[in-house]
C-alpha positions as CSV (number, residue, x, y, z in Angstrom):
1,M,-82.5,-141.2,136.9
2,K,-83.5,-143.6,139.7
3,P,-82.7,-142.5,143.3
4,L,-79.9,-144.2,145.1
5,T,-81.1,-147.1,147.2
6,A,-79.5,-148.1,150.6
7,G,-78.3,-151.3,149.0
8,F,-76.7,-149.4,146.1
9,V,-75.0,-147.0,148.5
10,F,-73.6,-150.0,150.4
11,M,-72.4,-151.5,147.1
12,L,-70.6,-148.2,146.2
13,A,-68.9,-148.2,149.6
14,A,-67.2,-151.5,148.6
15,F,-65.0,-149.5,146.2
16,T,-61.9,-149.6,148.4
17,V,-58.7,-147.7,147.6
18,E,-57.0,-151.0,147.2
19,A,-59.6,-152.3,144.7
20,Q,-59.4,-149.1,142.7
21,D,-55.6,-149.3,142.5
22,R,-55.7,-152.8,141.1
23,I,-58.6,-152.3,138.6
24,I,-57.7,-150.8,135.2
25,S,-60.6,-149.4,133.2
26,P,-60.7,-148.8,130.4
27,E,-57.7,-150.8,129.2
28,V,-57.1,-150.0,125.6
29,H,-55.3,-152.6,123.5
30,A,-53.0,-152.3,120.5
31,D,-55.7,-153.6,118.1
32,G,-58.1,-150.8,119.1
33,T,-60.2,-153.0,121.4
34,A,-60.8,-151.9,124.9
35,T,-61.6,-153.8,128.1
36,F,-63.9,-152.2,130.7
37,R,-64.0,-153.2,134.3
38,I,-66.0,-152.3,137.5
39,E,-66.0,-153.9,140.9
40,A,-69.6,-154.5,142.0
41,P,-69.7,-157.7,144.1
42,K,-73.3,-157.2,145.2
43,A,-74.6,-156.6,141.7
44,T,-76.7,-159.2,139.9
45,E,-76.3,-157.6,136.4
46,V,-73.9,-155.1,134.9
47,L,-74.0,-153.7,131.4
48,L,-71.7,-151.5,129.3
49,A,-73.4,-148.8,127.3
50,G,-71.3,-147.0,124.7
51,D,-72.3,-144.3,122.2
52,W,-70.9,-146.5,119.4
53,M,-73.5,-149.2,120.2
54,G,-76.5,-147.3,118.8
55,G,-78.5,-147.4,122.0
56,E,-77.7,-151.1,122.8
57,S,-75.9,-152.4,125.9
58,K,-73.4,-155.2,126.2
59,P,-73.5,-157.6,129.2
60,M,-70.4,-157.8,131.4
61,V,-69.1,-161.0,133.1
62,R,-68.4,-161.3,136.8
63,D,-65.2,-163.0,138.1
64,D,-64.8,-164.6,141.5
65,Q,-63.5,-161.3,143.0
66,G,-66.7,-159.5,142.1
67,V,-65.1,-157.6,139.2
68,W,-67.2,-157.3,136.1
69,S,-65.5,-157.0,132.7
70,V,-66.1,-157.0,128.9
71,T,-63.9,-156.4,125.9
72,V,-65.3,-154.6,122.9
73,G,-64.2,-153.2,119.6
74,P,-62.1,-152.4,117.7
75,L,-63.3,-148.9,118.2
76,N,-62.6,-146.0,115.8
77,P,-59.7,-143.7,116.8
78,G,-60.7,-140.8,119.1
79,L,-62.8,-140.3,122.1
80,A,-65.9,-142.4,122.7
81,I,-68.5,-142.0,125.5
82,Y,-69.7,-144.8,127.8
83,M,-71.4,-145.6,131.1
84,F,-72.1,-148.6,133.3
85,D,-75.5,-149.9,134.1
86,V,-75.3,-151.6,137.5
87,D,-78.7,-153.3,138.4
88,G,-80.5,-150.5,136.5
89,M,-78.4,-147.6,137.9
90,K,-76.4,-145.8,135.3
91,I,-73.0,-144.6,136.6
92,V,-69.7,-143.3,135.4
93,D,-66.6,-145.5,135.5
94,P,-65.4,-145.0,139.1
95,V,-61.7,-145.5,138.3
96,N,-61.5,-143.5,135.1
97,P,-60.7,-139.8,135.5
98,L,-61.8,-138.9,131.9
99,V,-65.4,-137.6,132.3
100,K,-67.8,-136.2,129.8
101,L,-69.6,-133.2,131.4
102,R,-73.2,-132.6,130.3
103,A,-76.0,-130.2,131.1
104,H,-77.6,-133.1,133.0
105,T,-75.7,-136.2,134.2
106,A,-72.2,-137.2,133.2
107,A,-70.5,-140.1,131.4
108,S,-67.0,-141.5,131.0
109,L,-64.6,-141.4,128.1
110,V,-62.3,-143.8,126.4
111,D,-59.6,-142.6,124.1
112,I,-58.6,-144.9,121.2
113,P,-55.3,-143.9,119.6
114,G,-54.8,-143.9,115.8
115,N,-51.7,-145.0,114.1
116,P,-50.9,-142.6,112.6
117,P,-52.9,-140.2,114.7
118,S,-56.2,-139.1,113.0
119,L,-56.9,-135.5,112.2
120,W,-58.7,-135.1,115.5
121,Q,-55.9,-136.4,117.6
122,V,-52.6,-134.8,118.8
123,R,-50.0,-134.6,116.1
124,D,-46.5,-133.0,116.2
125,V,-47.7,-129.6,114.7
126,P,-47.9,-126.1,116.0
127,H,-50.9,-125.8,118.4
128,G,-53.4,-123.0,119.0
129,E,-54.8,-122.2,122.4
130,V,-58.3,-122.5,123.9
131,A,-59.4,-119.7,126.2
132,I,-62.3,-119.8,128.6
133,V,-64.2,-116.5,128.6
134,R,-66.8,-115.8,131.3
135,A,-69.1,-112.9,131.2
136,K,-72.4,-111.8,132.7
137,S,-75.3,-112.2,130.2
138,E,-77.9,-109.5,130.5
139,V,-80.0,-111.5,127.9
140,L,-80.0,-114.7,129.9
141,G,-79.5,-113.3,133.4
142,D,-76.5,-115.4,134.5
143,T,-72.8,-115.6,134.2
144,R,-71.7,-118.2,131.7
145,A,-68.7,-119.3,129.8
146,Y,-67.8,-119.8,126.1
147,R,-64.5,-121.2,124.7
148,V,-62.4,-119.5,122.1
149,Y,-59.8,-121.3,119.9
150,T,-57.1,-119.1,118.6
151,P,-54.9,-120.6,115.8
152,P,-51.1,-121.0,116.0
153,G,-49.3,-117.7,115.7
154,Y,-52.2,-115.6,117.1
155,Y,-50.2,-114.6,120.2
156,E,-46.9,-114.0,118.4
157,Q,-45.3,-110.8,119.5
158,E,-46.4,-107.8,117.4
159,S,-48.9,-109.9,115.4
160,T,-51.6,-107.7,113.9
161,K,-53.4,-110.2,111.7
162,N,-57.2,-110.4,112.0
163,Y,-58.9,-113.7,111.5
164,P,-62.2,-115.1,110.3
165,V,-64.5,-116.6,112.9
166,L,-66.5,-119.8,113.1
167,Y,-69.2,-120.0,115.7
168,L,-69.4,-123.7,116.5
169,L,-72.5,-125.0,118.4
170,H,-73.0,-128.2,120.4
171,G,-76.1,-130.4,120.7
172,N,-78.7,-131.2,123.3
173,N,-77.4,-131.9,126.9
174,G,-74.0,-130.5,126.0
175,T,-71.9,-127.7,127.4
176,E,-69.5,-125.1,126.0
177,A,-66.7,-127.7,126.7
178,D,-68.1,-130.2,124.2
179,W,-66.3,-129.2,121.0
180,S,-62.9,-128.8,122.6
181,E,-63.0,-131.6,125.1
182,I,-64.9,-134.3,123.1
183,G,-65.2,-133.0,119.5
184,S,-61.5,-132.1,119.4
185,A,-62.2,-129.0,117.4
186,N,-58.9,-127.4,118.4
187,L,-56.8,-130.4,117.4
188,I,-58.8,-130.7,114.1
189,M,-58.0,-127.0,113.3
190,D,-54.4,-127.4,114.4
191,N,-53.9,-130.3,112.0
192,L,-55.9,-128.9,109.1
193,I,-54.0,-125.6,109.3
194,A,-50.7,-127.3,109.5
195,E,-51.4,-129.3,106.3
196,G,-52.7,-126.2,104.5
197,L,-56.2,-127.6,104.2
198,A,-58.0,-124.9,106.2
199,E,-57.6,-121.2,106.7
200,P,-56.4,-120.1,110.1
201,M,-59.5,-119.1,112.0
202,I,-60.8,-118.3,115.4
203,V,-63.4,-120.8,116.6
204,V,-66.0,-119.7,119.2
205,M,-67.8,-122.4,121.2
206,P,-70.7,-121.1,123.3
207,W,-73.0,-122.9,125.7
208,C,-76.2,-123.4,123.7
209,H,-78.7,-124.1,126.4
210,A,-80.0,-120.6,126.8
211,V,-82.7,-121.8,129.3
212,P,-82.2,-124.3,132.1
213,Y,-82.1,-127.9,130.9
214,F,-85.3,-129.0,132.6
215,A,-87.2,-125.7,132.0
216,D,-89.6,-125.1,129.1
217,R,-87.3,-124.8,126.2
218,T,-89.8,-123.5,123.7
219,N,-87.9,-120.2,123.6
220,N,-84.4,-121.7,123.8
221,L,-83.5,-121.0,120.1
222,N,-84.8,-117.4,120.2
223,L,-82.9,-116.6,123.4
224,M,-79.8,-118.3,122.0
225,E,-80.0,-116.1,119.0
226,R,-80.2,-113.0,121.1
227,Y,-77.3,-114.1,123.4
228,L,-75.1,-114.9,120.4
229,L,-75.8,-111.8,118.4
230,E,-76.2,-109.2,121.2
231,E,-73.5,-110.4,123.5
232,V,-71.1,-113.2,122.4
233,I,-70.3,-111.8,118.9
234,P,-69.7,-108.2,120.2
235,Q,-67.5,-109.5,123.1
236,V,-65.5,-111.7,120.7
237,E,-65.0,-108.8,118.3
238,K,-63.9,-106.5,121.1
239,R,-61.5,-108.9,122.7
240,F,-60.0,-110.8,119.8
241,R,-58.5,-109.8,116.5
242,V,-61.3,-110.9,114.1
243,Q,-62.6,-109.9,110.8
244,S,-66.1,-108.6,111.6
245,D,-67.8,-108.7,108.2
246,R,-70.3,-111.4,107.1
247,Q,-67.9,-112.8,104.5
248,H,-65.6,-113.8,107.4
249,R,-68.2,-115.2,109.8
250,A,-69.6,-118.8,109.8
251,I,-72.0,-120.6,112.0
252,I,-72.2,-124.4,112.2
253,G,-73.5,-126.9,114.8
254,F,-74.6,-130.4,115.4
255,S,-78.0,-131.9,116.4
256,M,-79.8,-129.1,118.5
257,G,-76.9,-126.9,117.6
258,G,-77.4,-127.7,113.9
259,R,-81.0,-126.5,114.1
260,Q,-79.8,-123.4,115.9
261,S,-77.0,-122.6,113.4
262,T,-79.3,-123.1,110.4
263,V,-82.1,-121.0,111.7
264,I,-79.9,-118.2,113.2
265,G,-77.8,-118.2,110.1
266,I,-80.7,-117.9,107.7
267,R,-82.4,-115.3,109.8
268,N,-79.2,-113.2,109.8
269,L,-77.8,-113.3,106.4
270,D,-76.4,-109.9,107.0
271,R,-74.1,-111.5,109.5
272,F,-73.2,-114.9,108.2
273,A,-72.1,-116.0,104.8
274,Y,-71.4,-119.7,105.8
275,I,-74.0,-121.9,107.4
276,G,-73.8,-125.6,108.3
277,G,-75.6,-128.3,110.2
278,M,-74.4,-131.8,111.3
279,S,-77.0,-134.4,112.1
280,T,-79.4,-131.5,112.4
281,Y,-82.4,-131.8,114.7
282,P,-85.1,-131.7,112.0
283,N,-88.4,-130.9,113.8
284,G,-90.2,-128.3,111.7
285,L,-86.9,-127.1,110.1
286,E,-87.9,-127.9,106.5
287,E,-91.2,-126.0,106.8
288,Y,-89.4,-123.1,108.5
289,I,-86.8,-122.7,105.7
290,V,-89.4,-123.0,103.0
291,A,-91.5,-120.2,104.7
292,M,-88.4,-118.0,105.0
293,L,-87.6,-118.4,101.3
294,D,-91.0,-117.1,100.4
295,G,-90.6,-118.5,96.8
296,N,-87.3,-116.6,96.3
297,P,-84.4,-119.0,96.6
298,E,-82.1,-116.5,94.8
299,K,-82.1,-114.3,97.8
300,L,-80.5,-117.1,99.8
301,N,-78.3,-118.2,96.9
302,S,-76.9,-114.7,96.3
303,Q,-75.9,-114.1,99.9
304,L,-74.5,-117.5,101.0
305,E,-71.1,-118.7,100.2
306,L,-71.9,-122.1,101.7
307,L,-75.0,-123.9,103.0
308,W,-73.8,-127.3,104.2
309,F,-75.6,-130.3,105.8
310,G,-74.0,-133.6,106.8
311,C,-75.6,-136.7,108.4
312,G,-74.7,-140.3,109.0
313,R,-76.9,-143.0,107.3
314,Q,-77.3,-144.7,110.7
315,D,-78.2,-141.5,112.4
316,K,-81.7,-141.2,113.8
317,F,-82.2,-138.0,111.9
318,F,-80.9,-139.2,108.5
319,D,-84.2,-139.5,106.7
320,K,-85.3,-136.0,107.7
321,N,-82.0,-134.5,106.7
322,E,-82.1,-136.2,103.4
323,E,-85.7,-135.0,102.9
324,L,-84.6,-131.5,103.7
325,S,-81.9,-131.7,101.0
326,T,-84.3,-133.0,98.5
327,T,-86.7,-130.2,99.2
328,L,-84.0,-127.6,98.9
329,S,-82.9,-129.0,95.6
330,K,-86.4,-128.9,94.2
331,L,-86.7,-125.3,95.3
332,G,-83.4,-124.4,93.6
333,V,-81.5,-123.6,96.8
334,N,-77.7,-124.1,96.4
335,H,-76.4,-126.3,99.1
336,T,-74.3,-129.4,99.9
337,F,-75.6,-132.5,101.4
338,Y,-72.9,-134.8,102.7
339,P,-74.2,-138.3,103.6
340,T,-71.8,-140.8,105.1
341,E,-71.7,-143.8,107.4
342,G,-72.1,-143.0,111.1
343,L,-74.3,-142.7,114.1
344,H,-75.5,-139.7,116.1
345,I,-72.2,-139.4,117.9
346,Y,-68.9,-137.4,118.1
347,D,-67.1,-140.0,116.0
348,L,-69.3,-138.6,113.1
349,W,-69.2,-134.9,114.0
350,R,-65.4,-134.8,114.2
351,K,-65.3,-136.2,110.6
352,H,-67.9,-133.6,109.6
353,L,-65.8,-130.8,110.9
354,V,-62.8,-132.2,109.1
355,E,-64.9,-132.1,105.9
356,V,-66.5,-128.7,106.2
357,A,-63.8,-126.6,107.8
358,P,-61.6,-126.5,104.6
359,K,-64.6,-125.1,102.8
360,L,-64.8,-122.0,105.0
361,F,-63.3,-118.6,104.1
362,R,-61.6,-119.8,100.9
């Protein structure tokens, strides 16, 4: 990211309280379109960058008050991520309180309602709870948080039911908040459970950057595996009412988390019977799986209840994910490959969770 210049700092100072009170951004319209605005009277060019644009940006138009605006869409129902590019400086929307936290930098969010609400949006159904658990990690040397979704009815008085557990991993530059705050995993589970489409389950969402974001991440996966197996899983099983056998434990993730879930799951078949990856980061993954099979796909087939991969056709990793599926098929590995339309964004991963969650623990 470029450093702030004196001119840019001066330009930011122009955001008066009065100006912020009169500017609405984003303004979501009934047809699913949204208008984005930012006051930048000193700027010469302002662009809107949204995750739904596939890496492109859209020019904004300046009015005579120095307010830049653009209307886009219609957008798909749910949360989408965006930023402004003001003369080359990428910033969040200064009047929008909805912020996407990341391991590095931040962005803004726009929430597009569905009519009726989509499965990843709030519906009038019983709701579970999301707890934030913080604990000192001896493996990683710091205190960090993970989030735990408990389904409706978990805290009912005198309840003694034990639940299966899904460990749900995020992608590169994410945090433990990703799946609940952006991926809407808790709302998805609420709605699927209410409709009888998924088993009531506990969902654990850890922070998957085991090493600092700008550090050498060569060992990130191995450390994440140790952190998950040696600390998170035992803590969850001590604190929450869970079924602790492999038949009631799943691991799924997207992008970086998809690679982590696949490798950690296959390395630890004594712990996981359900493994899945969404838009899985593919670098070396095919070769790794082939080497682990060692010519014996039946070992994997006999132990796994589900090996699931999903990817959008417009996703940057689609070709590699499709190649992985083709190789697994040739080797005789039982698995599901779920190609669909979509980019490398949460709009796709929410739909993937809706697709795969009903297949767990049935």
